NULUM-407648 format. One line per 3 residues: number of its first residue (from 1); their letters; for each residue x, y, z of N, C-alpha, C. Coordinates in steps of 0.001 Angstrom, whole numbers, padded with zeros to 6 digits, m for minus. Layout:
N
NUM> A> X,Y,Z,X,Y,Z,X,Y,Z; ...
***
This chain:
268
1> MNS> m125212,123264,016593,m125757,122453,015509,m124620,121751,014769; m124823,120531,014356,m123812,119726,013694,m123616,120187,012254; m122399,120617,011908,m122144,121115,010550,m122239,120010,009502
4> AAP> m122083,118756,009922,m122187,117636,008983,m123631,117187,008769; m124575,117787,009518,m125980,117446,009349,m126431,117808,007935; m127433,117112,007420,m127833,117343,006029,m128631,118622,005819
7> IGI> m128695,119026,004565,m129588,120092,004121,m130844,119426,003565; m131998,119783,004100,m133259,119260,003594,m133834,120198,002545; m134348,119639,001483,m134921,120418,000386,m136243,119773,000011
10> FDS> m137313,120573,m000129,m138552,119949,m000573,m139314,120800,m001577; m140113,120099,m002373,m140913,120718,m003416,m142130,119833,m003650; m143062,120326,m004454,m144241,119525,m004771,m143907,118367,m005692
13> GIG> m142778,118414,m006346,m142425,117339,m007277,m140959,117365,m007598; m140650,117474,m008894,m139252,117440,m009302,m138712,118807,m009698; m139570,119818,m009724,m139102,121155,m010078,m137991,121634,m009153
16> GLT> m138118,121324,m007866,m137114,121739,m006887,m135763,121079,m007073; m135698,120072,m007938,m134409,119454,m008223,m133460,120430,m008914; m134007,121463,m009581,m133124,122484,m010151,m132401,123233,m009039
19> VAH> m133099,123475,m007929,m132478,124111,m006766,m131475,123152,m006128; m131895,121899,m005939,m131011,120901,m005325,m129737,120717,m006144; m129879,120697,m007464,m128708,120502,m008329,m127739,121668,m008206
22> TIT> m128271,122886,m008185,m127413,124057,m008054,m126717,124061,m006700; m127420,123645,m005651,m126826,123572,m004314,m125691,122551,m004276; m125897,121387,m004895,m124844,120352,m004874,m123616,120794,m005660
25> KLL> m123810,121599,m006695,m122676,122091,m007474,m121905,123155,m006697; m122630,124029,m006022,m121986,125100,m005267,m121418,124610,m003943; m122089,123612,m003331,m121694,123093,m002018,m121525,121577,m002100
28> PNE> m120492,121108,m002797,m120355,119673,m003070,m120126,118811,m001835; m119702,119404,m000721,m119458,118612,000494,m120718,118362,001312; m121789,119071,000988,m122975,118994,001841,m123790,117723,001601
31> NII> m124315,117189,002706,m125254,116070,002631,m126633,116617,002292; m127317,115969,001372,m128586,116469,000850,m129694,115423,001048; m130836,115880,001552,m132048,115049,001577,m133139,115822,000851
34> YFG> m133610,115263,m000240,m134632,115920,m001069,m135947,115170,m000934; m137039,115931,m000797,m138362,115310,m000735,m139272,115966,m001767; m139739,115170,m002703,m140693,115633,m003699,m142070,115067,m003394
37> DTA> m143020,115948,m003118,m144370,115496,m002758,m145187,115216,m004022; m144756,114221,m004754,m145340,113914,m006060,m146777,113422,m005976; m147197,112966,m004800,m148583,112513,m004635,m149558,113681,m004695
40> HLP> m149051,114908,m004482,m149942,116071,m004406,m149587,117170,m005400; m148724,116880,m006356,m148356,117914,m007313,m149501,118159,m008299; m149572,119370,m008866,m148747,120540,m008545,m149350,121325,m007379
43> YGD> m148495,122004,m006619,m148974,122851,m005537,m149610,124134,m006070; m149268,124505,m007301,m149698,125788,m007848,m151192,125985,m007908; m151959,124886,m007963,m153415,125040,m008000,m154095,124495,m006749
46> KST> m153313,124308,m005659,m153865,123844,m004388,m154207,125035,m003485; m155065,124793,m002507,m155405,125845,m001549,m154237,126093,m000597; m154251,127260,000021,m153212,127590,001003,m153208,126584,002143
49> AAI> m154382,126212,002632,m154481,125271,003755,m153887,123912,003393; m154149,123452,002181,m153612,122153,001752,m152093,122199,001664; m151556,123263,001067,m150106,123390,000934,m149443,123446,002309
52> QAY> m150064,124139,003240,m149514,124225,004596,m149485,122851,005265; m150546,122077,005082,m150602,120738,005679,m149522,119838,005092; m149350,119873,003778,m148315,119063,003138,m146922,119482,003622
55> SIK> m146706,120797,003718,m145382,121310,004087,m144993,120910,005504; m145939,120987,006439,m145655,120583,007821,m145317,119095,007884; m146063,118290,007146,m145806,116850,007130,m144403,116544,006607
58> ICN> m144014,117219,005550,m142681,117001,004972,m141597,117483,005926; m141824,118621,006568,m140826,119124,007520,m140609,118147,008666; m141652,117464,009082,m141494,116438,010110,m140523,115354,009652
61> VLL> m140659,114951,008393,m139749,113939,007835,m138313,114452,007845; m138109,115681,007414,m136765,116249,007329,m136167,116513,008713; m136993,116876,009668,m136504,117049,011033,m136082,115726,011646
64> QQK> m136801,114664,011305,m136407,113320,011772,m135019,112942,011252; m134658,113508,010101,m133340,113253,009512,m132275,114236,010039; m132663,115049,011039,m131743,115986,011711,m131180,117048,010762
67> CKV> m131977,117527,009824,m131505,118542,008883,m131171,119847,009613; m130052,120447,009241,m129646,121714,009859,m130329,122907,009188; m130687,122732,007923,m131398,123752,007150,m132474,123045,006340
70> IVI> m133631,123677,006201,m134677,123182,005311,m134962,124258,004277; m134779,123902,003019,m135021,124821,001912,m136375,124484,001287; m137301,125441,001312,m138587,125262,000636,m138364,125609,m000830
73> ACN> m138059,124590,m001636,m137648,124798,m003025,m138849,124865,m003954; m139830,125636,m003562,m141089,125740,m004300,m141664,127115,m004028; m141923,127876,m005080,m142471,129218,m004886,m143865,129185,m004281
76> SAS> m144695,128218,m004713,m146053,128142,m004182,m146045,127851,m002688; m145204,126895,m002261,m145097,126569,m000842,m144434,127701,m000059; m143471,128375,m000670,m142829,129508,m000013,m143838,130612,000257
79> AAA> m144739,130836,m000715,m145746,131879,m000562,m146807,131492,000452; m147196,130221,000456,m148338,129791,001270,m147967,129324,002670; m146760,128772,002829,m146483,128040,004070,m145228,128469,004819
82> YEL> m144432,129385,004283,m143155,129702,004919,m143306,130161,006363; m144166,131128,006615,m144303,131672,007969,m144753,130590,008946; m145700,129762,008539,m146190,128692,009398,m145098,127666,009663
85> VRE> m144375,127285,008617,m143299,126305,008758,m142202,126828,009675; m141842,128099,009510,m140778,128678,010346,m141177,128670,011816; m142437,128993,012076,m142931,128978,013451,m142969,127549,013996
88> YVG> m143393,126610,013163,m143521,125216,013583,m142153,124593,013882; m141196,124859,013017,m139866,124255,013170,m139098,124912,014311; m139312,126214,014500,m138633,126917,015585,m137127,126918,015431
91> SKA> m136423,126570,016498,m134956,126589,016489,m134339,125268,016044; m135174,124318,015636,m134652,123002,015257,m133862,123043,013951; m134218,123966,013071,m133516,124091,011791,m133793,125474,011223
94> MII> m132859,125966,010419,m133067,127211,009702,m133984,126926,008507; m134958,127805,008264,m135853,127640,007129,m135533,128719,006088; m135276,128291,004873,m134999,129212,003769,m136043,128985,002684
97> NVI> m136666,130056,002235,m137596,129925,001118,m136935,130426,m000159; m137647,130341,m001276,m137045,130754,m002545,m137474,132152,m002961; m138168,132851,m002071,m138652,134194,m002398,m137779,135277,m001772
100> DPV> m137529,135186,m000474,m136782,136244,000220,m135377,136483,m000348; m134597,135426,m000658,m133276,135694,m001252,m133364,136453,m002574; m134406,136153,m003363,m134580,136841,m004643,m134971,138301,m004421
103> VNF> m135876,138535,m003485,m136285,139913,m003174,m135081,140712,m002667; m134256,140108,m001819,m133047,140787,m001331,m132107,141118,m002486; m131975,140174,m003421,m131114,140370,m004585,m131618,141540,m005425
106> IGE> m132922,141627,m005593,m133520,142729,m006350,m133233,144064,m005661; m133396,144082,m004336,m133139,145307,m003594,m131710,145788,m003720; m130778,144844,m003817,m129362,145194,m003899,m128933,145587,m005310
109> NFT> m129666,145112,m006326,m129182,145272,m007698,m130120,146006,m008655; m131377,146209,m008260,m132337,146785,m009203,m133169,147917,m008598; m132525,148764,m007819,m133202,149941,m007274,m133729,150820,m008407
112> EKT> m134974,151276,m008262,m135631,152153,m009229,m135751,151517,m010612; m135863,150195,m010644,m136015,149468,m011904,m137405,148841,m011995; m137775,148433,m013217,m139032,147727,m013449,m138724,146257,m013647
115> IGL> m139304,145409,m012787,m138994,143980,m012760,m140247,143193,m013130; m140072,142142,m013909,m141166,141239,m014233,m141093,139973,m013399; m142237,139335,m013236,m142326,138060,m012517,m143253,137129,m013276
118> IGT> m142811,135904,m013533,m143687,134863,m014054,m143666,133700,m013076; m144826,133061,m012917,m144927,131958,m011962,m146292,131314,m012033; m146574,130436,m011084,m147861,129755,m011034,m148956,130728,m010585
121> KQT> m150196,130306,m010726,m151315,131122,m010259,m151229,131353,m008747; m150808,130335,m007998,m150687,130456,m006544,m149654,131513,m006181; m148486,131453,m006800,m147407,132393,m006485,m147786,133817,m006870
124> VGS> m148244,133997,m008098,m148594,135339,m008570,m149818,135875,m007829; m150816,135022,m007632,m152040,135449,m006962,m151847,135813,m005504; m150817,135285,m004874,m150556,135596,m003468,m150052,137022,m003269
127> NIY> m149514,137621,m004350,m148941,138977,m004308,m147772,139096,m003334; m147165,137968,m002980,m146100,138011,m001973,m144863,138739,m002497; m144527,138548,m003773,m143380,139273,m004336,m143654,140776,m004351
130> LRK> m144887,141145,m004691,m145240,142560,m004724,m145127,143191,m003336; m145669,142505,m002328,m145602,143042,m000959,m144159,143184,m000486; m143362,142179,m000777,m141986,142188,m000281,m141102,143193,m001037
133> TNA> m141314,143334,m002332,m140527,144332,m003062,m140950,145750,m002673; m142241,145959,m002436,m142695,147272,m001974,m142090,147611,m000612; m141946,146580,000236,m141403,146798,001581,m139927,147198,001556
136> LNR> m139257,146971,000441,m137847,147346,000320,m137655,148859,000305; m138704,149584,m000150,m138613,151036,m000316,m137458,151423,m001239; m137317,150663,m002326,m136264,150932,m003311,m136849,151393,m004651
139> DVQ> m138118,151774,m004634,m138785,152249,m005849,m138695,151222,m006975; m138937,149967,m006615,m138966,148881,m007598,m140409,148695,m008059; m140626,148722,m009362,m141953,148457,m009917,m142000,147007,m010374
142> LKS> m142966,146251,m009849,m143077,144835,m010183,m144290,144594,m011070; m144062,143904,m012176,m145129,143504,m013082,m145205,141977,m013093; m146366,141432,m012751,m146503,139980,m012576,m147454,139381,m013599
145> LAT> m147135,138140,m014007,m147995,137417,m014938,m148001,135936,m014580; m149181,135381,m014351,m149300,133944,m014134,m149102,133227,m015460; m148265,132188,m015429,m147944,131423,m016648,m148172,129934,m016381
148> PLL> m149436,129530,m016202,m149730,128179,m015715,m149377,127030,m016667; m149215,127313,m017944,m148896,126232,m018888,m147425,125817,m018846; m146560,126679,m018320,m145129,126422,m018434,m144660,125219,m017617
151> APM> m145100,125107,m016359,m144629,123995,m015523,m145048,122632,m016084; m146334,122403,m016414,m146693,121112,m016989,m146023,120859,m018334; m145812,121906,m019119,m145108,121773,m020388,m143695,121236,m020168
154> IEE> m143017,121808,m019185,m141643,121395,m018886,m141622,119967,m018348; m142547,119637,m017450,m142583,118289,m016881,m142828,117229,m017944; m143529,117590,m019010,m143780,116659,m020106,m142627,116633,m021102
157> GFF> m141577,117387,m020831,m140403,117372,m021697,m140477,118297,m022889; m141483,119177,m022920,m141620,120099,m024035,m140888,121398,m023731; m139594,121390,m023986,m138831,122623,m023909,m137634,122493,m024839
160> NNN> m137030,123633,m025138,m135950,123696,m026125,m136405,123210,m027492; m137653,123519,m027841,m138151,123194,m029178,m139135,124282,m029623; m139632,124146,m030847,m140507,125181,m031401,m141828,125292,m030649
163> ISQ> m142343,124143,m030150,m143611,124165,m029422,m143477,125013,m028162; m142441,124722,m027380,m142264,125468,m026130,m141940,126928,m026402; m141151,127201,m027445,m140800,128583,m027741,m142036,129397,m028096
166> SII> m142974,128771,m028799,m144211,129463,m029159,m145024,129826,m027924; m145134,128875,m026965,m145886,129147,m025729,m145189,130220,m024896; m143861,130106,m024782,m143082,131094,m024036,m143271,132491,m024647
169> NQY> m143188,132562,m025961,m143340,133855,m026635,m144716,134463,m026376; m145759,133615,m026423,m147119,134107,m026179,m147226,134756,m024808; m146615,134144,m023801,m146650,134714,m022460,m145826,136003,m022372
172> LEN> m144603,135957,m022868,m143689,137090,m022695,m144093,138298,m023526; m144904,138087,m024563,m145406,139199,m025374,m146580,139909,m024700; m147062,139367,m023587,m148189,139965,m022889,m147847,141394,m022444
175> PEL> m148739,142339,m022688,m148477,143736,m022284,m148187,143914,m020799; m148640,142956,m019978,m148371,143047,m018532,m146878,143073,m018230; m146065,142542,m019157,m144616,142473,m018926,m143843,143504,m019741
178> SGI> m144527,144479,m020290,m143848,145467,m021131,m142928,146357,m020304; m141793,146694,m020871,m140884,147657,m020260,m140053,147149,m019103; m139987,145836,m018909,m139222,145307,m017776,m137726,145292,m018089
181> EAL> m136921,145400,m017037,m135466,145375,m017178,m134862,144081,m016639; m135659,143346,m015876,m135243,142033,m015367,m136495,141186,m015202; m136329,139871,m015231,m137461,138957,m015098,m137131,137878,m014080
184> ILG> m137981,137765,m013062,m137825,136720,m012050,m138473,135434,m012559; m137713,134366,m012564,m138274,133045,m012889,m138872,132496,m011601; m140173,132784,m011396,m140814,132495,m010116,m141371,131094,m009986
187> CTH> m140705,130136,m010567,m141062,128722,m010427,m139788,127929,m010639; m139567,126905,m009823,m138305,126166,m009893,m138200,125281,m011127; m139272,125182,m011907,m139182,124507,m013208,m138464,125390,m014242
190> YPL> m138607,126689,m014101,m138271,127601,m015179,m136789,127723,m015541; m135838,127377,m014646,m134447,127400,m015110,m134202,126543,m016352; m135048,125535,m016563,m134874,124678,m017733,m135242,125390,m019035
193> IKK> m135955,126506,m018942,m136267,127277,m020137,m135620,128656,m020094; m134637,128818,m019237,m133980,130116,m019094,m133374,130579,m020419; m132725,129688,m021137,m132086,130075,m022398,m133125,130542,m023414
196> QIE> m134271,129837,m023476,m135309,130243,m024415,m135872,131619,m024063; m135981,131894,m022770,m136456,133206,m022339,m135417,134282,m022676; m134148,133968,m022445,m133086,134913,m022802,m133059,135165,m024304
199> DFY> m133287,134113,m025083,m133312,134272,m026542,m134446,135199,m026969; m135591,135080,m026286,m136729,135950,m026614,m136354,137415,m026420; m135643,137708,m025348,m135301,139086,m025030,m133992,139545,m025678
202> HKS> m133297,138652,m026349,m132031,138993,m027013,m131061,139685,m026048; m131025,139154,m024818,m130102,139638,m023778,m130428,141045,m023270; m131572,141611,m023677,m131918,142969,m023248,m132547,143011,m021856
205> VSV> m132937,141846,m021338,m133544,141732,m020014,m132728,140740,m019188; m132426,141090,m017944,m131705,140173,m017050,m132683,139108,m016552; m132399,137847,m016860,m133269,136751,m016442,m132712,136162,m015155
208> LDT> m133481,136281,m014068,m132996,135929,m012735,m133363,134492,m012403; m132358,133639,m012335,m132526,132222,m012000,m132571,132093,m010485; m133742,131805,m009948,m133892,131753,m008497,m133045,130657,m007867
211> SEI> m132806,129560,m008590,m132015,128463,m008015,m130593,128922,m007708; m130018,129735,m008575,m128662,130246,m008347,m128633,131225,m007185; m129621,132100,m007133,m129674,133105,m006067,m129862,132434,m004710
214> VAK> m130750,131427,m004647,m131014,130729,m003387,m129794,129933,m002940; m129117,129274,m003871,m127927,128491,m003518,m126829,129380,m002944; m126634,130561,m003520,m125616,131481,m003012,m126014,132048,m001651
217> FLQ> m127302,132292,m001469,m127807,132742,m000165,m127545,131673,000890; m127816,130427,000557,m127574,129313,001474,m126096,129180,001803; m125261,129297,000801,m123811,129208,001022,m123342,130278,002013
220> KYL> m123827,131492,001841,m123432,132580,002741,m123927,132318,004157; m125174,131835,004279,m125713,131553,005606,m124872,130490,006315; m124552,129401,005627,m123763,128329,006235,m122369,128822,006614
223> SDN> m121770,129628,005744,m120436,130162,006025,m120454,131111,007218; m121431,132022,007243,m121512,133005,008325,m121760,132351,009678; m122406,131189,009673,m122752,130511,010928,m121899,129277,011209
226> QLL> m120761,129190,010522,m119822,128076,010706,m120511,126710,010587; m121383,126599,009584,m122132,125358,009390,m121783,124636,008096; m120755,125125,007387,m120321,124417,006190,m119742,123063,006578
229> NPM> m120099,122042,005848,m119605,120692,006140,m118135,120580,005740; m117228,120319,006697,m115802,120233,006368,m115414,118894,005737; m116312,117936,005769,m116011,116589,005268,m116090,116550,003741
232> NAH> m115253,115715,003119,m115301,115546,001670,m116407,114583,001254; m116680,113594,002096,m117718,112615,001767,m119089,113262,001900; m119997,112900,001004,m121349,113452,001093,m122364,112347,000831
235> IRH> m123552,112540,001385,m124649,111592,001227,m125824,112328,000599; m126462,111696,m000373,m127618,112307,m001021,m128751,111293,m001100; m129892,111682,m000530,m131086,110834,m000602,m132204,111632,m001257
238> FYV> m132931,110975,m002135,m134026,111611,m002849,m135289,110788,m002654; m136292,111413,m002026,m137538,110715,m001726,m138702,111358,m002483; m139683,110537,m002816,m140933,111033,m003394,m142089,110346,m002690
241> SDY> m143209,111088,m002569,m144367,110531,m001866,m145182,109586,m002752; m144953,109646,m004063,m145595,108723,m004994,m144585,108408,m006076; m144377,107121,m006348,m143275,106725,m007232,m143770,106054,m008501
244> TTS> m143188,106466,m009628,m143346,105741,m010882,m141988,105729,m011586; m141752,104701,m012369,m140486,104603,m013097,m140330,105757,m014079; m141414,106113,m014768,m141336,107198,m015747,m140991,108519,m015072
247> FEN> m141509,108692,m013853,m141208,109911,m013111,m139728,109952,m012752; m139192,108807,m012330,m137766,108773,m012006,m136925,109084,m013236; m137319,108562,m014381,m136562,108828,m015604,m136543,110315,m015942
250> STK> m137648,110999,m015665,m137724,112420,m016005,m136902,113302,m015059; m136477,112759,m013925,m135693,113569,m012990,m134354,113986,m013580; m133867,113234,m014549,m132589,113580,m015183,m132664,114947,m015848
253> LFF> m133851,115298,m016356,m134027,116600,m016993,m133806,117725,m015993; m134254,117522,m014751,m134206,118577,m013749,m132881,118594,m012982; m132331,117422,m012723,m131121,117375,m011906,m129842,117393,m012742
256> GEQ> m129975,117119,m014020,m128798,117151,m014873,m128016,115856,m014900; m128429,114907,m014097,m127812,113579,m014081,m128815,112596,m013497; m128593,111316,m013751,m129541,110313,m013278,m129436,110155,m011759
259> IHL> m130582,110137,m011097,m130610,109891,m009665,m131666,108845,m009356; m131536,108232,m008208,m132490,107204,m007794,m133460,107785,m006777; m134747,107630,m007041,m135784,108107,m006138,m136292,106962,m005270
262> EHY> m136446,107242,m003975,m137002,106251,m003054,m138434,106642,m002696; m139301,105648,m002628,m140702,105906,m002305,m140851,106104,m000799; m141442,107221,m000394,m141670,107529,001008,m143079,108094,001142
265> PLW> m144102,107248,001277,m145469,107758,001367,m145676,108600,002629; m146348,109742,002457,m146571,110653,003581,m147781,110267,004428; m148803,109723,003800,m150077,109524,004476,m150379,108041,004570
268> E> m150084,107472,005721,m150338,106041,005932,m151048,105833,007245
***
């Protein structure tokens, strides 16, 4: 496999840009192709069959670009479509989701601990984190809570203010999350409110940023398989299935810098 080949990253919208941004910071030499399926966002309230259909279509686009790795930068898609996508792609590219690296991290660092999870209804309702943490046999107790207001709140720019803090507090005060020692941010939007969540817990709970964990997992995989790009020059393309100027402007919130989105309709 060509080490200079790009890394493909996809999500239902711009939430996965938090993962893409962390990857570009950790692996600045890598070529990046990002696909946001903005025509069908959010995935969190879509059926499993619909998410699988969207994911296969996007993977076709990324395979056409000769991606060496495809990162499913969406918890809902990781829960609903990872196994199907991995089977479909086969040996053409490595498939990395945003759930398994986090579960592995928990197994290595939180044996016999109580862990919380917040995410979309799709992610929490799938029970995939519960099944995978139980399979570790590390006596990890997982407490999950669906927090459906957080992603749309963040996309509308309501964070780092009193309004967002009030909503965050209402969720985190839920008895379902009592007694936790760490909290998984089970949606790629949530790194943008990580500080507010840490402030709520006054540093007493470890807040696990999935974008950081996934980026480090990817770095190790590329290094172990001699797939790190040795070139200094890098190429970055960002595509969306539905384009608006206002949407492009909001990407700065997620990526940390202004980027240009190209329109790439999936269904024609």
